[in-house]
C-alpha positions in Angstrom: -90.8 162.1 -6.8 -89.6 165.5 -5.7 -87.8 165.4 -2.3 -86.6 162.0 -2.8 -82.8 161.0 -3.7 -81.0 157.7 -3.9 -77.5 156.8 -2.9 -76.2 154.2 -5.3 -73.2 151.9 -5.4 -70.3 151.9 -7.9 -72.6 149.7 -10.4 -75.5 152.1 -10.0 -77.5 149.9 -7.7 -79.9 151.7 -5.2 -78.6 151.2 -1.8 -80.2 154.0 0.3 -82.8 156.6 0.1 -82.8 160.3 1.3 -86.1 161.9 1.9 -86.2 165.7 2.3 -89.2 165.8 4.7 -89.6 169.7 3.8 -90.3 169.2 0.3 -92.8 166.2 0.6 -95.0 167.6 3.3 -98.1 166.7 1.4 -96.8 162.9 1.7 -95.8 163.0 5.3 -98.2 160.6 6.5 -97.1 158.0 3.8 -93.6 158.5 4.9 -94.5 157.8 8.5 -96.5 154.8 7.6 -93.5 153.5 5.5 -91.2 153.9 8.3 -93.5 152.2 10.5 -93.9 149.3 8.1 -90.2 149.0 8.0 -89.8 149.2 11.9 -92.5 146.3 12.2 -90.7 144.2 9.5 -87.5 144.5 11.2 -88.9 143.2 14.5 -91.2 140.3 13.1 -88.6 137.7 14.4 -88.2 139.4 17.9 -88.9 137.4 21.0 -92.6 137.9 22.3 -93.5 138.3 25.7 -96.7 138.0 27.4 -98.4 141.5 28.5 -98.7 140.4 32.1 -95.0 139.4 32.4 -93.9 142.7 30.9 -96.0 144.6 33.4 -94.4 142.4 36.2 -91.1 143.3 34.9 -91.7 146.9 34.6 -93.2 147.3 38.0 -90.4 145.4 39.6 -87.7 147.6 38.0 -89.7 150.8 39.0 -90.5 151.9 35.5 -94.2 151.3 35.9 
């Protein structure tokens, strides 16, 4: 795909991707969806807290 480049290691294995956002404007929504999915995947094991508890904590620190 035009606008996509890969960074490879010494064995030519793909290690990273570079996305030229100017050349893939027609796929911008797909790129954002992909990034959102990566973020969600990276956070899947994060500790979950109750929304009411989160609101209390934010209020007590003056952030809400």
